[in-house]
N, C-alpha and C positions, 0 to 999 in steps of 0.2 A: 320163418322170417329172418333174414340176415340183417344184422345191424352193424353200423360203421361207427367207430369212436371218432368224435369230433373235438378237437383240443380247444381250450379257451383261446381268446384272442381279441383283437380290436380292429374295426374297420369303419368305413363310411357308408351308411345306409342312405340310398337315394342317388339321384343323378342331377347335378346342376344344369346339365344340358338336355334333360329329359322332359317329361310332361310336368305340368303344373303340380300335380299331386306328388311328384317325386321331389320337390323342393321344399325347404332347403335341405341339402345333404347334411347329415348329422353324424358326428363320431359316436360310435357305440361300442361298449365293452361287453363281450361275452365272458363273464367272470368264471363261469364254471363249465367244464367239458360236459358233453352229453353224448348219447348214442342216437343215431338216426337210421331208419330203415334205408338199406342200400338201394332198394328199388321201389317204385310206386307200388301200393298195394294192389294185388292182382285179383282177378275174378275168382280164381280158385281159393285164394286166402280169405276173401270176403264171405264166400260161401260158408266158411266156418261160423260166421256171425248171422248170416241170413241166407239159407239155402234157396229161398224163393227169388231172390234178387236177379234181375236180368238186365244187363247193360245195353241189350238190344242191338240195333244196327243203325247205320247211317244211310239215308235214302240215296238212290242213285238218280240218273238223269232221264230215264225213259220209261218203258212199259214196266208193270209192277207184277210180274208172274213168278219167275224163279227167284231163289234167294239173292243171286247176283244181281238180277234186274231190280229187285226190291231195294237192294242196297248193299252195304258192306258191313259185316259183323264186327262188333267191338266187344263181343261177349266170350271170346275165346278164353280158356283157362289161364294162359300166360300173358294175356293182355291186361293192361291196368283197369281196374274197376272204374266205371264212371256212372253217371246219373245217381249219385249218393249225395245227399245233403250234408251240410256242415254238422247237423244235429246227429245224423247217423254216423258220421266219422268219429264225433266225439263219443258216441255210445260204444263204438269199437274200442276206443282208448280205454274207456271205463271197464270194459270187460276184460281187456288185457291186464289192466292194473290189478283187478280182482283175482284174476287167474294166477298171475306171476308174483304178486306181492311188491311189484315194482311200479313206479309212477310213469305211465304212458300218457301222452297227450299229442296234440297237433303242434308243430312248431309255430312259434311267434313269428311275425314278419321279419324281425331282426335275425332270428335263428335261421329262417329260411334263406334270406339273402346272403348272410354270411357263409352258409354251406354251399350255396350255389356258386358264389364268387370263388371260393376256395383259394383266396389270395389274390385274385385277379382284381384290378381296377378298371378294366375295360367293360364295355357294355355286356359282353358275353363272357362266359368262363374261359373261352378260347380266344378271345380277341374281339374283333369288330363284326358288325352285323353283315358286312359285305363279304365275308369269307364263305367259301363253299362249305356248306353244312352237311353234305351228303353222308359223311361217315360219323357226323358228330351229333345230330339231333333229328327227330322226326318232326319237320315243320311243314308249313304250306309250300309245296313244291310242284314240279311238273306232273307228278302222278295225281295230285289233288286237283289240279287245273284241268286235266284232261276230261273231255266228255266222252263216255263209252258209248259205243254202237254195239248192238247184239244181233247175231244170227238167231232165228231166220228173219228177224224184223228188218235188219239192214237199214238202220236209221241213216239217211243220207249224210254224208260228211259235210259238216258245216251247217246243218239244219238247226242245231243248237250251238250258239257261239260259246266258247269257254267263258265262264262268268265268275268263278271263284278267284278272289285275290290270291296270288301265289307268286313265288319265285321260280319262273319257268326254265331258268338256265340250270337249275339244280334238281336232281332226282335222287331222294333219299330211300326209295324203294317201297314206300308204303303210302297207301292213299289215306287210311285212317290210322288208328293206334297201332303200334307195333308191339310185339312181345317185349316185355321189359328187359332191358340189358341188351338191346340190339345194337347200341351205338357206344362210342368210346366214353368212359367215365371221366369226371373231373378229377382234379388233384386230390380231392378228399376220398376218391373211389366211389362216388355216388353217381348213379346212372339216371339219365332222363330228367335232370333239373331243368333244362330247356326243352320244351316240346313234349310230344306224346300225349299226355293230358295235363291240364293245368291242375294245380294242387291248392286245397284248402289250407289256410293257416288259422292259427287260433285267433288272430287279431281282428277286432273291429275295424271297419274302415273309417279312419279318422285322419284329419290333415297332419302334416309334418310341421314342426320338427317332431321326430319320433322320440317318445319317452316311454320306457318300460313301465314306470310306476304311475302313469296317468289313468289307468283303468282300461286302456284299449285291449289288454290281454286277458281280461276277466271272462270267465265262461258263464257267469251267472247273469249276464246282461244280454239284451236282444238287440240286434241291429244287423245291417249288412256286414258280411265277413270277407276279408281279403283273400283272393286267390292269386297265386304267383305261377310263373314259368311258362305260361302259354301252352298251346296244344298243337296237334297236327293240322289244325284249321288256321293257325297264326303264322304270319311272316316274322322273320327275326326281330324286327323292331318292336313287335308285341310280345316277344318272349325274352326281352333283355332282363338281366338280373334284378334291376330296379323297377321294372314295369309293374303296375299295380291294377288290378281289376277287382270288382266286388259284386257279390250276389246276396240276396236275402239268405239267412241261414237255414231256411226250410226248403230252399229250391234245389232240385235235382237236375243239374245242368249236364247237358249231352257230352261235354268234353272236360268235365272236372271230376278229378279223383282226389287221392290224397296219399301222404306217407306219414309215419309217425316218428316221434322222438321219445327217448327214455331217459330219465335222469340218471346221473352217474350213481 
């Protein structure tokens, strides 16, 4: 596992022009630097924790016989792990801590957005949602929108209309998750902060203004946990640096994985 040093700093969490739960935007200070995993945790790395885990595949559009017809694998060794719960991700952090003597955890919402922005005040670390993201991130694109036909079944063209919401003018090359590190990193040297798979944070889903000390980052409480970054299923608007989603901490979501942080 490669870690990247993240220096301390100050930024505004949230987006005054974004969704209701992204407001009000609040100035946050990251008082201490920390390390963050350079890539999302892969299936191969997660196997160190649980060899039985299978990220499985995403179903296709047509007959269900061969692997390709059944769907598209997301369980390759260099693809990011998914279908892991927040509880499982935290268990990995505890095992890493015990093994290394360092304190590993999931990033808080503030740590995640700070590292995603990497100094940018725009919606994406590279600028605006309208930019061609083909080299920048694995998001909902023409390859996701496409409805496949398969020989020898020869599904007639147009028999199933494209139905997945996507940006058809962009093709990032992958229908589902890509091997980690397939796109350009942000200014901190972190890969796939937008897209590929969404990522668990340590934080409970609570309204803004964001406050580190209000209990939202405690791990001994139960409730929906925030995921960030969007996935290959999401268009850029749902993968913005400030965009928030949440799931019960026990749920194993088809397009949600994680990365870890380590204290200085």
